[in-house]
ZAMARGU-4260 file (C-alpha; in steps of 0.2 Angstrom, whole numbers, plus 5000, padded with zeros to 4 digits):
<rodrens>
0) 4846/5699/5364 | 4848/5688/5349 | 4833/5680/5341 | 4835/5665/5330 | 4827/5666/5313
5) 4814/5653/5310 | 4817/5642/5295 | 4803/5635/5285 | 4805/5617/5279 | 4798/5613/5262
10) 4794/5594/5259 | 4792/5589/5242 | 4775/5580/5238 | 4778/5563/5232 | 4765/5551/5223
15) 4766/5534/5217 | 4761/5528/5199 | 4758/5511/5192 | 4762/5508/5174 | 4761/5491/5164
20) 4776/5485/5154 | 4775/5472/5140 | 4791/5462/5136 | 4796/5451/5122 | 4811/5440/5124
25) 4825/5444/5111 | 4835/5428/5116 | 4829/5412/5125 | 4827/5413/5144 | 4835/5399/5155
30) 4825/5396/5171 | 4833/5388/5186 | 4825/5388/5203 | 4833/5378/5218 | 4824/5361/5217
35) 4814/5354/5232 | 4827/5340/5233 | 4841/5353/5234 | 4832/5363/5247 | 4829/5347/5257
40) 4847/5343/5257 | 4851/5360/5263 | 4839/5358/5278 | 4845/5340/5282 | 4860/5334/5273
45) 4860/5316/5269 | 4879/5313/5270 | 4891/5305/5258 | 4887/5289/5248 | 4898/5275/5248
50) 4904/5266/5232 | 4889/5254/5232 | 4876/5267/5234 | 4884/5278/5220 | 4883/5263/5208
55) 4865/5260/5212 | 4859/5277/5211 | 4859/5292/5199 | 4869/5308/5202 | 4857/5317/5190
60) 4839/5314/5185 | 4837/5325/5170 | 4818/5324/5169 | 4815/5328/5188 | 4828/5342/5187
65) 4820/5349/5171 | 4802/5349/5179 | 4809/5357/5195 | 4819/5370/5187 | 4805/5383/5185
70) 4794/5392/5197 | 4776/5385/5193 | 4758/5390/5198 | 4746/5377/5205 | 4732/5389/5201
75) 4723/5381/5186 | 4715/5398/5182 | 4733/5406/5180 | 4736/5411/5162 | 4753/5402/5163
80) 4760/5387/5172 | 4778/5394/5172 | 4782/5410/5181 | 4797/5420/5187 | 4800/5429/5203
85) 4796/5448/5201 | 4812/5453/5211 | 4822/5446/5196 | 4815/5460/5185 | 4817/5473/5198
90) 4835/5467/5200 | 4838/5469/5181 | 4830/5487/5183 | 4842/5492/5197 | 4857/5485/5189
95) 4854/5494/5173 | 4856/5510/5183 | 4875/5506/5186 | 4878/5510/5167 | 4865/5523/5164
100) 4869/5541/5170 | 4856/5550/5180 | 4852/5538/5194 | 4861/5525/5206 | 4857/5507/5209
105) 4851/5511/5227 | 4840/5525/5221 | 4831/5515/5208 | 4829/5501/5221 | 4821/5513/5233
110) 4810/5521/5220 | 4803/5507/5210 | 4793/5491/5214 | 4788/5477/5202 | 4771/5473/5208
115) 4767/5455/5214 | 4777/5441/5219 | 4778/5432/5203 | 4777/5437/5184 | 4769/5425/5172
120) 4780/5419/5158 | 4772/5414/5141 | 4781/5403/5129 | 4784/5384/5126 | 4797/5376/5138
125) 4810/5364/5132 | 4823/5353/5140 | 4841/5360/5140 | 4856/5350/5146 | 4873/5359/5146
130) 4890/5358/5154 | 4893/5370/5169 | 4907/5374/5181 | 4904/5372/5199 | 4909/5385/5211
135) 4922/5375/5220 | 4940/5379/5220 | 4944/5367/5205 | 4929/5373/5195 | 4923/5355/5193
140) 4913/5352/5177 | 4895/5345/5179 | 4879/5343/5169 | 4864/5354/5173 | 4847/5351/5166
145) 4835/5367/5166 | 4820/5374/5157 | 4823/5385/5142 | 4810/5395/5133 | 4816/5400/5115
150) 4802/5413/5112 | 4794/5421/5128 | 4784/5436/5133 | 4777/5443/5149 | 4769/5458/5157
155) 4770/5466/5174 | 4767/5483/5182 | 4780/5494/5190 | 4776/5506/5204 | 4787/5521/5205
160) 4789/5537/5215 | 4785/5553/5206 | 4791/5566/5203 | 4808/5558/5207 | 4805/5546/5193
165) 4795/5548/5177 | 4787/5534/5166 | 4799/5538/5152 | 4814/5536/5164 | 4808/5519/5170
170) 4805/5514/5152 | 4822/5519/5148 | 4830/5509/5162 | 4819/5494/5158 | 4825/5495/5140
175) 4843/5496/5145 | 4840/5481/5157 | 4834/5471/5143 | 4849/5473/5133 | 4863/5474/5146
180) 4856/5463/5161 | 4843/5451/5155 | 4834/5438/5166 | 4838/5420/5171 | 4853/5410/5169
185) 4868/5414/5158 | 4862/5432/5156 | 4872/5447/5150 | 4872/5454/5168 | 4883/5440/5174
190) 4896/5443/5161 | 4897/5429/5148 | 4880/5425/5142 | 4867/5432/5131 | 4852/5423/5136
195) 4836/5431/5144 | 4838/5448/5134 | 4821/5457/5131 | 4813/5472/5122 | 4799/5483/5128
200) 4784/5483/5117 | 4765/5486/5118 | 4750/5474/5119 | 4746/5476/5101 | 4763/5469/5095
205) 4760/5454/5084 | 4775/5444/5091 | 4769/5447/5109 | 4751/5442/5105 | 4757/5427/5096
210) 4767/5421/5110 | 4754/5424/5123 | 4741/5415/5112 | 4752/5400/5109 | 4762/5398/5125
215) 4749/5399/5139 | 4746/5387/5153 | 4738/5372/5144 | 4753/5371/5131 | 4766/5373/5145
220) 4758/5359/5155 | 4759/5347/5140 | 4777/5353/5135 | 4783/5350/5153 | 4776/5333/5152
225) 4784/5329/5135 | 4801/5336/5140 | 4807/5339/5122 | 4826/5342/5120 | 4830/5360/5115
230) 4845/5356/5104 | 4856/5342/5097 | 4867/5341/5112 | 4853/5340/5124 | 4845/5326/5114
235) 4862/5316/5113 | 4864/5317/5132 | 4846/5313/5136 | 4848/5298/5124 | 4864/5292/5132
240) 4856/5294/5149 | 4841/5283/5144 | 4853/5269/5138 | 4864/5270/5153 | 4849/5268/5165
245) 4843/5253/5155 | 4860/5245/5156 | 4861/5247/5175 | 4844/5241/5177 | 4838/5257/5186
250) 4820/5262/5186 | 4817/5280/5180 | 4800/5288/5175 | 4804/5298/5160 | 4786/5305/5157
</rodrens>
């Protein structure tokens, strides 16, 4: 009679740890959420306009597009008006694993969590107008208006699984993400851009403290209302827009 040898299964004990990370932007961050108008069009398409309707309406409204291009908080007790979805930071963390030996993108995705739904972004927003290429076959050029924050900072907590990951490993991945991936539009992770890069720091960092002190909710509310152009190109296009609107006799609320 043959008896089977019993085999003991040893399961590794896993624990979760939450660690705060503090970030300072190295390059400006460009924010672009899908506007409510665009969401409504996806829900119920309005149909094509005829020539008369096109002449009497605007293809773009820079001020509306600017103010709707960032995620914002209605909570007046929130430290900032502007925020970014937390999954964008986890996405940068995961993507950094593609170029760093020791872990895979799927592993990092399973083992790390950026806590909360949104991350508060400190800094003073400005209006950016730039030429972009649409995703159609002809790559048709268009003008896009978005929020850009030249100097920005944020903090969030990352929950990760131990001992499969360590605080040092997560910090190394996040540092790599800040350099190679970035956050927002035209970031390095998409190939051509250099926007949205960041560095890890600590709460005592002078630049971090300055941005948090001078770029909180009240300042952001005022800056979004003012809609100050980020650069000369944005200022020129905005000026031409105002002149053209006046020449056509259209009513546009700028402030």
